[in-house]
C-alpha positions in Angstrom: 87.2 -76.9 180.2 86.3 -80.1 181.3 83.5 -81.6 180.3 81.2 -84.4 181.5 82.2 -86.5 179.1 85.6 -86.8 179.6 86.1 -89.8 182.1 84.2 -91.7 179.0 86.8 -89.9 177.0 89.6 -91.1 179.0 88.3 -94.9 179.5 87.6 -95.4 175.2 90.8 -93.1 174.5 89.0 -90.6 172.3 89.8 -86.7 172.0 85.9 -85.5 172.0 84.7 -81.9 170.8 81.7 -79.7 171.0 80.0 -78.9 168.5 77.2 -76.4 168.1 73.9 -77.5 166.9 71.3 -74.8 165.6 68.1 -74.9 166.9 65.6 -73.2 165.2 63.3 -74.5 163.2 64.1 -74.9 159.2 60.9 -74.8 157.1 60.1 -77.2 154.7 58.7 -76.0 151.1 56.2 -79.1 151.0 53.0 -78.6 149.4 50.1 -80.7 151.7 48.9 -83.7 149.5 46.0 -83.0 147.3 42.2 -84.5 148.5 41.0 -87.0 146.1 37.7 -85.6 147.1 37.9 -82.5 144.9 35.0 -82.9 142.1 37.5 -82.7 139.5 39.8 -85.6 140.6 36.3 -87.4 141.3 35.4 -86.4 138.0 39.2 -87.7 136.2 39.5 -90.8 138.4 35.9 -92.0 136.9 36.9 -91.8 133.4 39.8 -93.2 133.9 38.4 -96.3 136.0 35.6 -96.4 133.1 37.8 -96.4 130.2 39.9 -99.1 132.1 37.1 -101.6 132.7 35.9 -101.2 128.8 39.1 -101.9 127.7 39.0 -105.1 129.8 35.8 -106.1 129.1 36.6 -105.9 125.0 39.8 -107.1 125.7 38.0 -110.4 127.5 35.2 -110.6 124.7 37.7 -110.4 121.8 40.2 -113.3 124.0 36.5 -115.5 125.2 36.0 -115.5 120.8 39.7 -117.0 120.1 38.8 -119.6 122.8 35.7 -120.6 122.0 37.2 -121.5 117.9 40.3 -123.5 119.5 38.0 -124.9 121.4 35.2 -126.3 118.5 38.0 -126.8 116.2 40.2 -129.2 119.2 36.7 -130.4 121.6 39.4 -130.1 124.0 37.4 -130.2 127.8 39.9 -127.7 129.3 39.1 -125.2 126.5 35.6 -125.4 127.2 36.6 -124.7 131.0 39.0 -121.6 130.0 35.7 -119.8 128.0 33.4 -120.7 130.5 35.9 -118.6 133.1 36.5 -116.0 131.1 32.5 -115.5 130.7 32.2 -115.4 134.2 35.6 -112.6 134.5 33.8 -110.5 131.3 30.4 -110.7 133.8 31.9 -109.9 136.8 33.6 -106.9 134.6 31.0 -105.2 133.5 29.0 -105.6 137.1 32.0 -103.4 137.8 31.1 -101.3 135.2 27.6 -100.8 136.8 29.1 -100.6 140.2 31.2 -98.0 139.0 27.8 -95.4 138.2 26.4 -96.4 141.5 29.2 -95.0 143.5 30.1 -92.1 141.4 25.9 -91.2 141.9 25.9 -92.1 145.6 29.6 -89.3 145.8 27.5 -86.8 144.1 24.5 -87.4 146.0 27.1 -87.1 149.3 28.4 -83.7 148.1 24.5 -82.4 147.5 23.2 -84.0 151.0 25.7 -82.1 153.1 23.5 -79.3 153.4 22.6 -79.3 156.8 18.8 -78.2 157.5 18.2 -75.8 160.2 15.0 -76.8 163.0 13.2 -74.2 164.7 12.3 -74.7 167.8 9.2 -72.4 169.8 9.2 -72.3 173.1 6.0 -70.9 174.8 6.0 -69.5 178.0 2.8 -68.6 180.6 0.1 -70.9 182.1 -2.2 -73.1 180.2 -4.5 -70.9 180.6 -2.9 -68.4 179.0 -2.0 -70.0 176.0 -5.7 -72.2 175.9 -6.4 -68.2 174.8 -4.0 -67.9 172.1 -5.0 -70.8 170.7 -8.6 -69.8 170.5 -8.0 -66.9 169.3 -5.5 -67.9 166.4 -8.3 -70.5 165.8 -11.1 -68.4 165.1 -8.6 -65.7 163.4 -7.5 -68.8 160.9 -11.3 -69.1 160.3 -12.3 -65.8 159.3 -9.6 -65.7 157.0 -11.1 -68.3 154.9 
């Protein structure tokens, strides 16, 4: 049996073979990635981030105490410069902790505000005289109830 590649096979001095390919799709047992928007995932991430920020703040304060002792003993301007940078770093980390609270509050509000509001529009079909009669009647009825 002659195939389309015989001339190419002769030119390259090779022998080709026909390979049967199974074209049926095979299913892969791959679970879809879990969404990070689940409430338990958000809580877990919040707790983890909060613990890390607390740890960073505590370590920064310990390091700051050590640098301040070193700076006061040696009187080196560089030690005071490093202490100032560390104070700024600890303050920034504290701000990040407060930002974390704000972000979690926003996520909670997002989940609560996903409820949609329904707007009911009423349409009157009729003449203006019919509308004025209905309004007068409704106005009179509401006054008589009071």
